[in-house]
N, C-alpha and C positions, 0 to 999 in steps of 0.2 A: 242720752237722747231718746226719744220717743222710739224712731225706728229700729233700735236695737232690742225692745222688749222681746222676751222669749215669746215662740211660735204657740205654746199652749195657750196664752191669752186668746189667740184667735179661734183655737176649738172651742173655747169656754165661750166666747161670744156666738160661733154658730150654733152649739149645741143650744145655748139659751134661747136663739133667734128661731129654731126650728119648734122647739118645745111653745115658744109664744105664738107662733104662726099656727100651729095645729089647732090651737085652743080660740084662736082668732078665726077658724075659719078661713084662712088663707091658702090656697093651694100653692104648693112647692114644685118646681122643675125638678125632675131627675132625669140623667141620661148615663147608659153604659155604651160602650164602644169598642169593638175589635179593630186592631189596626194591622196590616200586613203587608211589607215591601220587599221586592228582591230587585236588584239592580247589578250591572255587572260591573261597576266601578268600586272606587274607595266610598264615595258618596251617593245619596240618592239624586237623581236629576234634579236640574236647577228649579223647574217649575212644580217639583213634587214636595219638595223641603223648603223653597221661600215663602213667606207669608203665611207661616203656619204655627207662630208663637214657639218656634225654636224646638218642636215635638218630634220632627223628622230631620234627621241629619245624616246619619249612615246610609250606606247602600241596602243593607238588609235588616226588617224590624220585623218583631212581632210583640204588639203590646195592648195592653187592657187598659181602658181610661174610664172612671167614673167619677161622675160629675152630680152635685145637687145644689140649687140656688134659687133664690127668690128675687125676682128685679125689683127696683123700684116702682112704686104706684106713680102715675102721672095725674091721676083723678082725684087725690086727695091732697090736703095741705101738708099733712107729716106723712112721710113714709119711711120704711127702713128695709134693708136687705142683706143677703148675705151669698157668700158662695165657698163650695169645697169642690176641688178639681183635684184626682190624685191618678197618676199614671204608675203602670208597674209592667215589666217586660224585658225584652231582650234587643239589645242593638249591636251590630256586628264593628268590631275592633278596625282602627286603622293605625298605621305604623307612622309614626313621627322621628325626626333624629333629634339628639341631643349630644351636647358637647360636655365631655368628661375632662375637667382641669387637671385632675392628678395624671392620668394617663395621656393626656394631650391627644385623645382620640376621640371620633363621632361616632356613634353606637344609636341603633334602632331599637325603639319601645313601643309598644301598643297600647291604645288608648280607645276605651267606650263611653257611652253613656252610661248614667247609674240605673241601678235596676229598678228603682224606685223611687220617684220625686212627688213632690208637692208642685202641682202647676197654677194653681190658684187656691187662695183660702185669705177670704175679706171680710168684712162688715161694713155698711154703709147707711147711714139716713139722708133724709132730705127734709127740708121745710122750705115751702113755696118752691123759688127756683133755685135755691142753693143746695147742694150737697157737700157731704164729707166721706171720703173711702179711707180706710185704713187695711192694708195687708198687700197680697198678692192678686192683681188683677189683669187681665189682658187689655190692652188700650190699642186701638188702632186709629188710622186717619180719620179727622173729622170732617175732611173736604174732598176726599177721594174715595171713588167706588171700590172696597176693599176685595171685591170678587174679581174686578176685572184690571186693575191698575197694576202697574210694576211696583208699586209701594209711594209711602211718602217717605220725604227726604231726613225727616227728624223721628217720629213715632210711626213705624209700619206696620206692627204686628209680626214681624219676621222674627224677634228672639223672644227668649222666655221673661216673662214679666219680673219687673224689680220689685221688691217690697217697699212700700212707700206710704205717706200721708199725703192725701189730694183732695183739695177742694174747689169748686169752682160754681159757675152756673150749669144747671142741668141741659139747657139748650140755650138758644139766640132767647133773650129776654128784650121786651118792649123799652126803648130809650124813653121815660117820661117827657110829656110835652111836645114828642115828634109824632103823634097820631099814628102810631105805628110804621111811619116812615123811615125808621133808622132802630135796628136792634143790634145788641151785644153779646158777645160770646167770652168765656175765658177760665182758665183753670190754673192754678198752681200747684207743685208737689215737691216734695222732699222725699228722698230714699236711700235706700244702699244697697250697691250691687252685693251679689251673694256669689259669685264667680271665681272669688280669689285662687281656691283650690284648681281650678280649671286651668287658669292661667299657669299655676306653678308646674302644673302635669304636662301642659304642652309646648311651655316655653323650653328654647333649644340652651338658655344659659351660655351665650356664644356673643352675642352683639345685641345692640339697642338698650331695652330695658322693659321691666314689667313693674306694675303699680298693684297695689293690694289694699283691700279694707276700704275703698274710695267710696264717696256718696254721690248721689245723682239729684239734680234738681230740672223740674221741667216747669215752663211757664207758655200760656198761648193766650192771645186775644183776637177777636174778631169783630169787626163792624159789618152788618148787611143791612141793604135796602128790603123795603117790605116785598116777601116772599109772594104773597098771594096776586102780585101783578103778574102780567106776562112776562116783564123782564125784572131782573133783579141782579145785584151784583155783592160781592164781599173782599172786603181789605183787611188783611192780618198779619200776624206775625206768630212765629214759634222761636223757643229759643231754649236750650238746654244746658247745663254746667256739671262738670265733675269737679270734685275738688276733696280734699281730706286725704288720709290714709298714708303711706310712705310708698316710695319708689326706690328700687334697686337698678342700677345701672351697671352693665357688662360691656367689656371691651377685650375682643381676643381671648373670652373665656373667664377672665378675671372681673370680679365684682371690686370695681374702683370706688363707688359711692353710694352713699345711701340718704334719701331725703325724707324727713318728716314733717307733715302738715296736720295742721288740726282741722276738727269738724265740728267747732262749737257753734253757740248761738251767734255771735258776730261773722263766725264764717257763713251760715245761712243767711244772714242780711246782704253781706258783700255779693251774693249769689244773685241778689234782686237786681242791683245797680253795681256792675261791676266795677272795682276800684283797685288802683295800683295797690298791688303787694310788694313790700320791701325784701322779703324772703324769696319771693318769686320772681323778681326782677320786672313783670310786666302786671297785668291785672291778675288777681286771684283766681286760679281754677282754670279749667278747660272750657272755653263757649262756643258754641255754635247755632244757627238758627237758619231760618229761612223766612223771607218776604211772601205770603200768600195773597193770590189774586182770582178770582173767578166772576165769570158771567155767566147767568144763565136765562135761556128764553123758552117760555111755555106755549105750544101752540094751540089751536082753538081744541083739537082732540085728546088735550093733555100730555102728549108727547112733549118731551123736553132734550134741549141741546146745551151743553154746558163746554166752555172754553175755558181753562186754567193753566197758572204758570206758579211754581214754587222755585224761586230764588235764592240759592244757598249762600249762606255766609261763614267764613270759619274766623274772621278778624275784622278790624273796623274797616280794610280795604272792601271786603265783600259787603258789608254792612252798607257802604256807600256806592255800590254796584258797579265797582272797577274792574268785575269780573267777567266782564262781557256777556255773551249769550249763555254762560253756564246756569243749567235749572232743568227742571223737569217741565215740558210743554206738553199740553193735553187738550184731546177735545173726545167728550162722551156723548153718546146718545141713549136715551132712557125711553121705552114706549110704555105707554100707560096700560095698554091690554096685553095681555100673555099671548105670545104666538111663537112662531118659529125663531124671531129675533125680539129679545127682551131688552137687550142692551149690548153697547159695542164702544171700545175705548180706543183709541190710538195715540200713543205717547212719543214723543223725541227726547231725549236725556243727551245732555251734553253738561262735562265737566273737565274740559280740556284747556279754559283758560286760566282759573285759578290766580286771577290778577298778575298773570306772567310769571315768570319762571324765577326772577330773581327777589330775594329778600333781603334788606339790610338794615337794621335798626342800630341805633347808635349804644342802646342798652346791652346789645352782645357782646360789645368789644369796648369796655371800660378805658378812656383814656385816649379814644381816636380821634383825630383831628377831622374825619369825615363826617360831618354835621347832616348832610342831605340822608334823606331815606327813602327806601325802595321797599314797599310793603307788598310785595308780592309771595308766589310760594305758600299759596292758602292751606294747602295739603289738607285737602277735606278728609274729615275722619281719623287723621293722624294727629299725634302731638309729642312735644318734646320731652313732657314731664308726667305725663299720665298714659294709661291704655288707649288703644283705638276706641272708636265709638262702637262697641261691641259689647254683648254679654253673652256669655257662654260661647262665645267665639263667632257667634251670629250677628251680624249688621243690625242694630237698633232702627236705623234709619233704612235707606233703601238696599234691596239685596243686590241691585245692578251693580255695586262695586263688588267683587269678588272679598268676601268674609276673611280674617285671619284662621277660621278654621280650617280653610282649604291650603294652609300652608304647610305642606308635609316635612319642611325643613325646620320648621319650629319658630321662624321668623314672627314676632308678635306685633306685626302692623301691617296695613293694607299695603299691598305691593302693587296694586293696579288702583290708581284712583284718578288716573288721565285717560276717562272711558268717555265713548260717544256711540250712540246705537239708536235704536227705536224698538217700542214694544205694542202688540195689539192684543186686544181679548175680547171675544164676542159670547154672549150666551142665550139660550133660549128654551122651548119647551118642544120636544118632539111631540108628545099628547101631555094630557093634563098629569099624567103618573111619572113622566121620563123629561128630565130636564138634560141639556148638554152645557158644556162650557170649553172652550179652546183657548189657549194662551200660547203667544210665541213672541219670540224676539231675536234680534242681532245686537252684537255689541263688539267694539274693536277698541284694545286698550295699549295703552304707551308707557306702562309703568308709572310712576310718580315723578313729581318734579326734582326730587333730589337724586332719585336712581333712575333713569329714565332705561326702557329694554333697548336692545340693540336691534330686535327686529319685535314688532307690533305681534299681539296675541288677538285670538279672536273667538267669537262662539255664535252659534244658533242653537236656540232651545226651541222646542214646542211640547205641548201638552194636551191631551185629549182626555174630558172628562164625561162621564156621564152619572146622574144620580137617579134611582129607581125608588119610589114609594109605593109598595103594594098597597093597592086600595082596601083590601079585605084585612090588613093588620095595620090599624092605626099607630103611628109611633114609629113603626120601622123602616130603615131606611138604607139602602146599599149604593155606595161609591165606588167606582172604578176607575182608576186614572193611569193613562199609558204617557210616558215621556221620554223623550232623548236629547241629548246634548251632542253636539260635532264641534270640533274645532281644538284649537292649542289651549284656550284658555281653562277648561274642565278636563278636555280629553273627550274622548266619545264614550257615552254612556247612553243606556237603555234600562229603563225599569219600568214596573207597574207598582201600584197601591190599591189595595183594595180595604175599604171600611165598611163596616155591619154595625148600625148603631140603633140603638132604641130609646126614645123620649117618650116621656110620660109625666104625670100630674100626680102628686100624693094629695090625696082628699080626706086625709083621716081625720075625724072630727066634724065634718061636714055630711050634714044629715041629707 
């Protein structure tokens, strides 16, 4: 399959693109950054590690990041771009538990991030309003404010990117014959997870299951009314599918079953319109997604206020909105002119309904005489056949649900997805060279639908950040963050993160 091509192809594409760009006198962006964190827990505080594309997870880090990229041009009919982003350095170790089936004993082992990894490596082309991207590229929410929100429920920018082939519209495109009153946006991708080794190293090999070499597919569409008018609204949906690979099932430390699945062309088509699979018993693959709605009003001074909701679904009951009030509900304010307040977000998150606690499907019990069904127990981000919705242990969707990387007992699923809480974010300028950002939130969790907690756990997290750009050194930026977690969910953590970066343009060949 195309998503399995060797990584050297990316290097050839980027090297050729750089050469072509220099000869065409097109400037290329480059950036170097040094990142350092210090914390008193096993992991960095929640608001330092979350929505950071999986770069910072451990409590203590000393990283160097080098990036080079050329963005697509929106001023020409045809354009191409590329990017390379590399990270090296140190991340502290965390102890995880594992079961030894030979000795029937548990033992502790230390794990830490790789000392060198490729964060992004991609090439892309655009013709008119359509694009194709191939490789590792970071993605974030197309609807939410990625600097202030708690994160998209499907693609939030919280985990490392997945290598994929992605195609779609660059932005919203006018629907013909509607005189700009209706616009459409959308994209589709196929990729492959690269974290099988991570799961093998962090799994406890005692219970549950572990899937390896699985594939990923993402789909999105959205309709929007005319954004040039004071009021506009959008309605859309996102959907992802995990398929292929093989799964090992463990019980009491013993491997009792292995299931193999295909990832050919037919399977890729099956991810577009999920159909029943005789081998898997239900539809092929693991599917989840959201219904996305947003309304926006622009005032006469060009300030804007938005109200939005993302309704999650994990199966047919959720698609039919039988999961009550579950979802991400938010209000955002954006100021047109920079000042002490440039933007603010307040969000309420609820994942406690999940279509009810009971799930009974006749397909689970062949030969049963109970023909009625109760399609509850949606189990957000968990699945009985595949790994949870995470990449390198970090949630691909919202970080509001504690990801598997935090399970020090090596359990490979989300322990807490019955979660409810709120999040706030504000940002602005102290002066023209100094910006601030403050994020805070509270959540309470009751375990999951199958294994509820005896006592609920809770967490309060806060982060304060300043960004300074010295006016005499163009391109230099210093970012400092101070954050803490308080409560029984993550423990009581305090930490800091300092990032010093320099961003510039390569103008070789330009007279």
